[in-house]
C-alpha positions in Angstrom: 2.6 -0.3 -0.1 3.4 3.4 -0.4 2.0 5.3 2.6 -0.9 7.8 2.2 -1.1 9.6 5.5 0.9 12.6 6.4 3.1 14.9 4.4 6.9 14.4 4.3 8.1 14.9 7.8 4.8 13.9 9.4 4.3 10.6 11.2 2.0 7.8 10.2 1.6 4.7 12.4 3.6 5.1 15.7 7.3 4.6 15.0 6.9 5.1 11.2 7.9 8.3 9.5 8.1 9.6 6.0 11.5 11.2 6.4 13.7 8.2 5.4 12.8 7.9 1.7 15.6 8.4 -0.8 15.9 8.5 -4.6 17.4 5.0 -4.3 14.5 3.6 -2.3 12.0 5.2 -4.6 13.7 3.7 -7.7 13.9 0.3 -6.0 10.2 0.4 -5.2 9.4 1.1 -8.8 11.3 -2.1 -9.7 9.9 -4.4 -7.0 6.3 -3.1 -6.7 5.2 -5.7 -9.2 4.0 -7.7 -6.2 1.7 -4.9 -5.0 0.7 -4.3 -8.6 -0.6 -7.8 -9.1 -2.9 -7.8 -6.1 -3.9 -4.3 -7.0 -5.2 -5.5 -10.4 -7.4 -7.9 -8.5 -8.8 -5.1 -6.4 -9.4 -3.0 -9.5 -11.3 -5.9 -11.1 -13.7 -6.1 -8.2 -14.6 -2.4 -8.6 -15.7 -2.8 -12.2 -14.1 0.4 -13.4 -15.3 1.4 -16.8 -14.4 3.8 -19.6 -15.0 7.4 -19.0 -14.9 7.2 -15.2 -12.9 9.5 -12.8 -10.7 7.5 -10.4 -8.6 8.5 -7.4 -5.7 6.3 -6.4 -4.6 7.1 -2.8 -1.1 6.1 -2.0 -0.2 5.7 -5.7 3.5 5.3 -5.0 5.3 5.3 -8.4 2.0 5.1 -10.3 2.3 1.6 -11.7 -1.3 0.6 -10.9 -2.7 4.1 -11.7 -1.2 3.9 -15.2 -2.9 0.6 -15.7 -6.3 2.0 -14.6 -5.8 5.0 -16.9 -5.9 2.5 -19.8 -9.1 1.0 -18.5 -10.9 4.4 -18.2 -9.6 5.5 -21.6 -9.2 9.0 -23.0 -12.7 10.1 -21.8 -11.9 9.2 -18.2 -9.0 10.2 -15.9 -7.0 8.9 -13.0 -5.5 11.1 -10.3 -2.8 9.5 -8.0 -1.7 11.1 -4.7 1.1 10.1 -2.4 2.9 12.0 0.4 6.3 10.9 -0.9 7.6 13.5 -3.5 10.3 11.2 -4.8 7.8 8.5 -5.8 5.4 11.1 -7.3 8.3 12.3 -9.5 8.6 8.7 -10.9 4.8 8.5 -11.3 4.8 11.8 -13.2 7.5 10.5 -15.6 5.2 7.8 -16.9 3.7 10.5 -19.3 0.2 8.8 -19.4 -2.1 11.5 -20.9 -5.1 10.9 -18.7 -3.1 10.2 -15.4 -2.1 13.0 -13.1 0.2 12.4 -10.1 0.5 14.9 -7.2 1.7 15.0 -3.7 -1.1 14.5 -1.2 -2.5 12.6 1.7 -5.6 10.6 2.5 -6.8 12.7 5.4 -6.8 15.9 3.4 -8.5 15.8 0.0 -9.4 19.5 0.1 -7.9 19.8 -3.4 -11.0 18.0 -4.7 -14.5 19.2 -4.8 -17.4 17.2 -3.4 -18.7 14.4 -5.6 -15.7 14.5 -7.9 -14.8 10.8 -8.4 -16.7 7.6 -9.4 -14.1 5.3 -7.8 -11.5 5.7 -5.0 -9.1 2.9 -4.1 -6.2 2.3 -1.8 -4.0 -0.6 -2.7 -1.9 -2.0 0.3 -2.1 1.5 1.8 -4.9 1.8 4.3 -3.1 0.1 7.1 -0.5 2.9 7.0 -3.0 5.7 7.4 -2.9 7.2 10.9 -6.3 8.9 11.0 -8.5 6.3 9.3 -11.9 7.9 10.2 -10.8 11.3 8.8 -9.5 9.7 5.6 -12.8 7.8 5.1 -14.8 11.0 5.8 -12.8 12.7 3.0 -13.2 9.9 0.6 -17.0 9.8 1.3 -17.2 13.5 0.5 -15.3 13.4 -2.8 -17.1 10.3 -4.1 -20.2 10.8 -6.3 -23.5 9.3 -5.2 -23.3 5.5 -5.6 -19.5 5.9 -6.0 -17.3 2.9 -5.1 -14.5 2.5 -2.6 -12.0 -0.4 -2.7 -9.0 -1.1 -0.5 -6.7 -3.8 0.6 -5.2 -3.9 4.1 -2.8 -6.1 6.0 -4.6 -8.5 8.2 -3.6 -7.9 11.8 -4.4 -11.5 12.7 -2.0 -12.8 10.0 1.2 -10.8 9.7 3.0 -11.4 6.4 5.5 -14.3 6.6 8.3 -12.0 5.5 7.9 -9.8 8.7 7.8 -12.9 10.9 11.2 -14.1 9.5 12.8 -10.7 9.6 11.7 -10.3 13.2 13.5 -13.6 14.1 16.6 -12.6 12.1 16.8 -9.2 13.8 16.5 -10.8 17.2 19.3 -13.2 16.4 21.4 -10.3 15.2 20.8 -8.5 18.5 18.6 -5.8 17.1 15.1 -4.7 18.1 12.4 -5.4 15.6 9.9 -2.5 15.4 6.7 -3.9 16.7 4.7 -1.7 14.3 5.5 -4.0 11.4 4.2 -7.0 13.3 1.0 -5.3 14.5 0.1 -3.2 11.6 -3.2 -3.9 9.9 -6.9 -4.4 10.8 -9.3 -7.3 11.3 -12.2 -7.8 8.9 -14.6 -6.7 11.6 -12.6 -3.5 12.3 -12.5 -2.7 8.7 -16.3 -3.2 8.2 -17.0 -1.1 11.3 -14.9 1.8 10.0 -16.5 1.8 6.6 -20.1 1.5 7.7 -19.4 4.0 10.5 -18.3 6.5 7.8 -21.6 6.0 6.0 -20.7 3.5 3.3 -23.1 0.7 2.4 -22.9 -2.6 0.6 -19.7 -3.6 2.4 -18.0 -6.8 1.1 -14.8 -8.1 2.5 -12.7 -11.2 2.2 -9.2 -12.5 3.0 -6.8 -13.5 0.3 -3.4 -15.2 0.4 -0.6 -14.3 -2.1 2.5 -16.2 -2.8 5.7 -14.2 -3.4 9.2 -15.5 -4.3 12.5 -13.9 -3.3 16.0 -14.9 -4.4 17.3 -14.6 -0.8 17.6 -12.5 2.3 19.1 -9.4 0.5 16.3 -9.4 -2.1 13.7 -9.7 0.7 15.1 -6.9 2.8 15.5 -4.6 -0.1 11.9 -5.1 -1.1 10.6 -4.6 2.4 12.7 -1.6 3.1 11.7 0.2 -0.1 8.0 -0.7 0.6 8.3 0.8 4.1 10.0 3.9 2.8 13.2 3.2 4.7 11.7 2.5 8.1 12.4 -1.2 8.4 16.2 -0.9 8.5 16.6 2.7 9.6 18.4 1.6 12.8 20.6 -1.0 11.2 24.2 -0.2 10.4 26.0 -1.8 7.5 27.4 -4.4 9.9 24.1 -5.0 11.5 22.4 -5.5 8.1 25.1 -8.1 7.3 24.3 -10.0 10.4 20.6 -9.8 9.7 21.2 -11.1 6.2 23.2 -14.1 7.5 20.6 -15.0 10.0 17.8 -14.5 7.5 19.4 -16.6 4.8 19.7 -19.5 7.2 16.1 -19.1 8.5 14.7 -18.9 5.0 16.4 -21.9 3.5 13.6 -24.3 4.4 11.2 -22.1 2.4 13.3 -22.4 -0.8 11.6 -24.0 -3.7 13.9 -25.3 -6.5 14.2 -23.0 -9.5 11.8 -20.4 -8.0 13.4 -19.1 -4.8 12.1 -18.4 -1.3 8.4 -19.0 -1.1 6.6 -16.6 1.3 2.9 -16.0 1.9 1.4 -12.5 2.2 -2.1 -12.0 3.6 -4.5 -9.2 2.7 -8.1 -8.2 3.4 -10.0 -7.0 0.3 -12.9 -4.7 1.0 -15.3 -2.8 -1.2 -18.3 -0.5 -0.3 -20.4 2.2 -1.9 -21.5 5.7 -1.1 -25.4 5.6 -0.9 -27.3 6.9 -3.9 -28.9 9.4 -1.7 -27.3 11.0 1.4 
C-alpha cells in the first residue's frame, strides 16, 4: 500500500503525510507486504503482461511485485518502479534485478518519461492514496502507448477493511481519536469508472474482491497497518497509548481467532482495468 502521490514532505489524502517513514517501517513493510503482493499478482494476471513489454509500477514500495513482473517480461522487457518514499526505494534497488529499475517519483508527475513509453502501467493498493487522481490519470494516459493497458486496485469506500474497523474501536476505547481518513479512504466502483473514462480510457472493467488475511494478534496487526500507512496510523500514539490500544484490540479481535491460523480479517478491494484507445 505504499503511497504514490507527493514527494517526501508533501501531503497525500488530508491528514496523511509522507514524513513519518523510517528505516524500521520500510524494513517492516518489506517483510509484511506479502499480503499486498498476493493481490498484486492477481492484478498483474488480469493485464496479460508478456515478454518484452515495458511496464511502470507506480507506488512500487520495496519492489516485491515489480521484481515478480520483471521475471514475466524477461530480459527483452523492463520494469520501472516509482515511489515517493526514498527509504523504500533503497530496498527496491537492493533487489538487483537486471531489468528492474527503481527510482523516487510520484503519480502526478511522470515528466521523467516520454509520451508513449510503456505498454502497461499498474498501481497495486496505491490509487486510493493519490491526492490528485485526475492529474495522475492524465500523466498515465500520456506515457502509455496506443492500446496500452492500465490496471489498479483501490480500497472500496463502501467497505472499509475489517482491520481499520477494529482499530477504530480499540483506539476509541483507549481514549484516542482515530483518523477518519483511514475509514473513508477509497472509491466506489462508479467513481473509479468515471475517473478512468473521464481521462480518456476505454474498455473499463471493474469488480470487487474480498481477501482473507491472518494476524497473530493486535501487535502484528498494528505493525502491519502502521508500516503500510508509512507511520501515519499511530503517529499520535505514545508508547503507553499503544499499549492500551493493543490491550483493547486483543480483546476485540479474539472472536475472530481461528484455531491454528490466527485472527481472520477480511480486506476489500476494487480491481479495475482499462486501455488507452488505439487512436487518440
